[in-house]
N, C-alpha and C positions, 0 to 999 in steps of 0.2 A: 892251190886254189881247187874249187871244183869247177866241171865242165857243165854247159849247157846240154838239155838231152839233144838236141839238135846237131850236137857236134859229137854224140856217142859213137855214130856209124863210121868216125873216121879210124876209129881203133877196130881191130879185130876182137871176135870173143875171146880168142884164146891168150892176146895181148893184154885185154881188160884184166881177165884172171889171174895170168902169171903176176902182174904187176901189184895186185891187190894181195895176191897168196905171199909173195915176199915182203911185201910191208908187214903183212899180220903175222907172218912167222918171225921175221926181227923184232916186231913188238911184242910179242905174246907174253914176254918173261916180265915186264914190266907193265902193262896194258893196266893191269887193277890196281898199281900202285904210283903211277907217273902223275898224279892231279888234274887227269884231264876233267873239266868240267861237265861236258857234256854226257858220258856215261853215269855220272855221280846222279845230275838231273835226272836221268833215264831211270837209274833205281829207286830215286823217291817217286816219281809218278808210277813206275812198276807196281811199288807197294801200296800207295794210295787207290790205284784204279784195279789193276789186274787180281791182285791177292783177293781182295773179299771175293770177286767173283768168282774165283776158283775155290775158295774154302766154302763158300755157300753150296755151288754145284758139285762138289766132291762129296759133300753131306749127305746127299741123295743117291749117288750111283759110281759105278766105276766110270774113270775119264781118262781116254787116249789123247795125248798131248803130241804135236809135232814141233819142235824149236829148229827153224829155219835160219842158219847164220850163228851157231851157240856161242860162237868165241870162246872165250874161257871159262863159259859156264855161269858167268856172272847171273844171270837171270835162271840160267836153267837150275842152277844149284837150289834154288826156294823150291822149285815144283812136288820134290819127294815128301816133303813135310805137308804140304797143301794138299797131296793126293792120299795122304794115310789115314783118313778118319772113315776106316771102317770097311773101304774096298780096296786097302791097297794091294791084296793079292790080284785082282783083276785089271786093276789100272794100270798104265803103261805110258812110257815117256821115250822120245825117239828124239835124237840130237843130230845134227848134221851141220859140216864146215868144211871150206877147202883148204884152212890152213893146218898144218901139222902142227905147227907149233902152238896156235889156239888149241886145238886138239888136246894137245898132252895137258895142258894148263887144266881144261875141262875135267878131264877122266879124272886127274888129281883130285879135285873138288868133289866128283860126284860118286867117290868109293864109299861104300856102306850105308847107303841111304836105304830108308824101308821102302821104297819105289824103285824098282831097277831101271835105270837109264842106259837106252840102247844108243850107242852113238857109232857114228859112221862116217869117214873121211869122204865125202861127195860132193859134186858140183850138179846141182838140179839144173843147170840149164844145159850139160851136155850129158847127162847121166839119169835120163826121167826114167828110163825103165830099171835102173838099178835102186832108184829111190822108192817107185814102187813096190817093188819085191821086200825092200828094207822095212818099209811102213806096215805095209798088207793092207785091212780093211781102214775105213774113214777114220778119221778122227774127230773128236768133239773140239777141239782149240787148236789154233796154230798160233804160236809168238812167233817174232821176227824181230831184234830191235837192233837197231841202228844196222841196220844193212842194205835196207834201201838204195842206198847212194851209191851201190855198188853191181848193181843188177838192172838188167831190162824190166822194167815196169809188166809189160804184156805176158813175157815170159814166168816173171814171179809170181804175179796173180794168178794165171793159168794154173799155176803149180798149187800154189793155196788154193783156189776152187775145187781142183782135181781130189785134194786131199782131206778137203773139209766134208763134214755131213753135211745134209740140210738141216738148216737153223743152227749150225755148229758157228763159231764165232773165230775171229783172228785179233790179234793186237799187234799192231805195225808202227814201229817208230824210226822215225829218221831225224837228222840235222834239218833246224828249221829254214825253209828256202831264204830268208833273209838275210842269213849269214853264209848260207852255200854261196853266195855272190862272192866271198871275200875268202873263204878259207876252206879246208878240206881235210880229210882224214889224212892223219899223218903223228909222228914223234920225233924227238930228239936223241940220236944218240949220244952216249956219254962224251963223246968229244965234240958235240955242240953243233953236229949235221944234222939237218932236218931231211925225213925221211917223207916221201909220200907216195899214194898210189894213185889210183883214177876213180873219183866221185864225182858222181854226176847229181848236179842240183835240179831235180825236180821241182815244180809247182803244185803246190796243195791240188788244183784243179786237175793235174797230169796224173796225178795219184789216184784221184775220187774216180775219173774215167777210168782208167786203166781197170781198176778196180770192177767196176760196172760190168765190163766186159765180159767177167768171168762170174757173174751171179754174186757179187758181194757189193753189199750196201751199207753206208755210214750207220753206226749206230751213237747215238748221242752224240755229245759235243766234238769236236777237234779240239785234243789238248796242245796248246801251245805256251811255253813255260821256257823259264831262265833261271839266273840267281838272283833275281832281286834287282832293285834299281841302284841300292846302297851299295857301296863298294866294300865299306867295311863289314857289313853283315854277308856280302857275299864272298868276301874273305874268310869268314867266320864260319859260315856254312858248307863250303864248298873247298876252301883251300886258296893258295897264292894267286893259283894259275885262273881261277875266276874272277879277277879283279877287272881286267879288261873287256869282260862280257858284262859286267853292271848294267842293267840296261836295255839289254838285248835278249829278245826272243830267241833262244838258242835249239829249241826242242820242239818237235810237232811228233805226237802221237794220236792215231786212230783206232776205234773199235770197229771193224768190218761184220757183219753178219751174211751168212749164205742163205740168199734169199729164194735163190732159184736153180734149179739143175739144168744144165745147157748141155 
């Protein structure tokens, strides 16, 4: 189960990071194949919303992208092909995560792409200087999918704002707050034991307000999605584990534009 944002300070940064690192190190080998409905919905929305935007933008010029919390490279692996339309030599992708297990899976996916992906095991909460040295100049696009529930909002959006160009944009997704009240990130081991970390259930208003502090404004609609209302269709489209989420909104995605330099 998630905790509320008001309970966040009861755990130290180190404790939160270590618990989540252990969670994702253990989850990494099966993360992409364990049938979790939320990443599957995230994939669908990414393909619908983000892919067309990146294709259009990369057709005109070189693009620099930062992926914060790349995980297994589930979405990162889509980027090289999107950025290879004539400006591949000058485009660049940077991906960071705190989990060594997840990074290992990401590196496996990202080998041999048309655009090199620079990966680094790094925690933006405590390694801001290292992140700045790694990324260098501001980027055109930041993506961060299903990470928000594990981070401090102000620190996260300050990082996004710091590394994003003026008029650049960010795509940020998270578990929908309506189900964050009853569940949180986690998986079951082969022996059936449920393993969880620390997931914070942020309300949408909290997210938007935190982003504004770093000069980031919502662009377009806030995407709220699920597996559909019909159980049979949910299972057909997303697998058996989607059955219990039929009728729920489980996903929230927001596109932000950097409108100001603070």
